[in-house]
N, C-alpha and C positions, 0 to 999 in steps of 0.2 A: 823629396823623398817622402816629406809630409802627405802629399797628395796622394803619392802610391800607395802608402801605408792605409791613409783613408779609404781609398778605393778598394783595396783589398780586404780592408776590415781587420788589420792588424797592425802591431806596434811598430815603430822605426827599428827598435830593438832586436825583433823578430827579423826583420829583413836583414839587416846588420849582419845576424848570424850565417846568413847564406851568403852575402855580398859585402866585400869591404867599401864600396861607394856605389854612386849612381853609375859612373861609368862603366863598373865592372857589371852592374845590372845591365845597361843599356847593350852592352858587349853581347852578354848571354841572350838579350831578347832578340839583338841581331842575327846571331847563331841559328837560334830556333826558328825564326821567320825564313830566313834564306835555305836552311835544311829543306822545311816546309816547301819552299818555292821550288825547290832542285826535285823534289817529289811530283809536284804537279807538272813542271817541266817535261819530266819522264813519262808520266800518265799521260799526256797530251801525245807525245810521241808514238808510245805504245798502242795507243789507241786510234790514231791518226791512219787514215786509209791511203793518203799521199802527203804531200809536202805543203800544198796549200791547204788541206783540212788541217795540218797541224798548224799553221798560221792562225788560222779561224779558232781553234781550240785557244791560241795565245791571246786573243781578241777577247775571246768570254773568262780567260783567266784573269785579265786585266780588269774586266768589267769586276770579278769578284773581289780584286785585290784592293782597288780603286774605293770601292762602296765602304771601306774600312780603313783607308789611309788618309791622313791629314794632307794635303799638297806640301805644307812647309816641313814635313818631316825631314825630307831630304837636304834641306837649306840647314836645318836644326842639328841635323846629325854632324854634316859639313862643320857647322862652324862651335859646337860646344862638344861634340864625341868623336875626337879624331881616330880612336882605336875604332869605333864601331863603322865609322866612315871608311876607314881602310879595308874592313873587311868585307864591307858591302861592295867596294871597289874591286877587291881581289876577286869577289864572285863575278862581278861585271866582266871584268876581263879576263877571266881564265873560263870559268863554266859557261855563264851566259854567250861570251863571244863562240865558243866551241859548239854550242847548241844551235845557234843561228849559222855558223858555217855549214855543220850537219845537214842542215835544213836546206839550203842554198844546192848541195852537193845532190841532196836526194831529188830535189826539184829540177835538177839538169837532167839527171839520169832517167827522170821519168819524162822528160819531154816537156814539161809543164813553165820552168825556167829555160830562159833563153841560155843555148851553150856558152856563149863569148862573154857572158858575165864574169869579172872578176870577184870571185867569192872571198876574196883576204878583204880586198876594199869594202865592197858592199857589206861584210859581216860586222866589219867596224863602225861603218856608215848605220846600220842596222840598230846597232847597241846605242850609238849615240842618239838616234832618232829617240828610242825608248825614254832615254835620260832626259833628252830635249821636251819631250811633253809635258815634264813637271816644272819646267823653268818658267816660273809666274812672273819674271821680269819681260818675257816675251809673249807669255798667253798668260795675261792676268786672270785668276778666277773670277773675279767679277764679271768678265767677258766670255770666258772660255772655260767649260770644265775640262779638267785634265782626261777624263774617258773620250771626251768629243774629240780633243786634240791627238789624242793616242790612235784612236781608230781610225781617224783622217789621214795620217801619217803612214798608219799601217797598209790601209788601202793603197795609197798613191805609190807606198814602195813595191807592193805585191804587182800592181799594174805596170808598174815600171820594168822589172823583171820578166813578166810573163811573156810565154811562145801566144800564138793564137789559141793553141789549145789549153794553155792555162788561164788565158783570158776567159774562156767559154765556162770554165770550171770556176773561177772565181767569181763571175757574175752569178753562177747556179750557189754558191756558198753565200754569197752577200745578199741575196733575195731571201734565203732560208733562216739567214742570221736576223 
């Protein structure tokens, strides 16, 4: 709390007038970040001309988010702030999973994703891939940037579910990106 107060240029007493402890502060920050993330995801969906385009909006969003995120944040949340971690897990397992599923259904309807894909299994797999990108034990930051891993896994995922028509469109977006 000393560091937070110092960064904000205020006393700890002022912070404690609004938050009972650091856990409450971290939880409120998590709520704010997740609400902003939901807005960004929805904006990507609204602006996307197709499901693959929406996936590339996701890549751009990830780039913006990762430029401001310390990779150890997820580990620290899990270890030290169980309420905030639970809130994040709820977002991941409800909202993010639903958005990924919606994208898969949309892509199948458009003919860009293969019709035989199991959207429920692949939705779960994709959400796990996103979190897996941050796993420092598998992808140490000294060797891999989180963004590099996330991009590679996203492209692998997209190419794995595409029809030939979707493959060509993905190639176009990849070259433009």
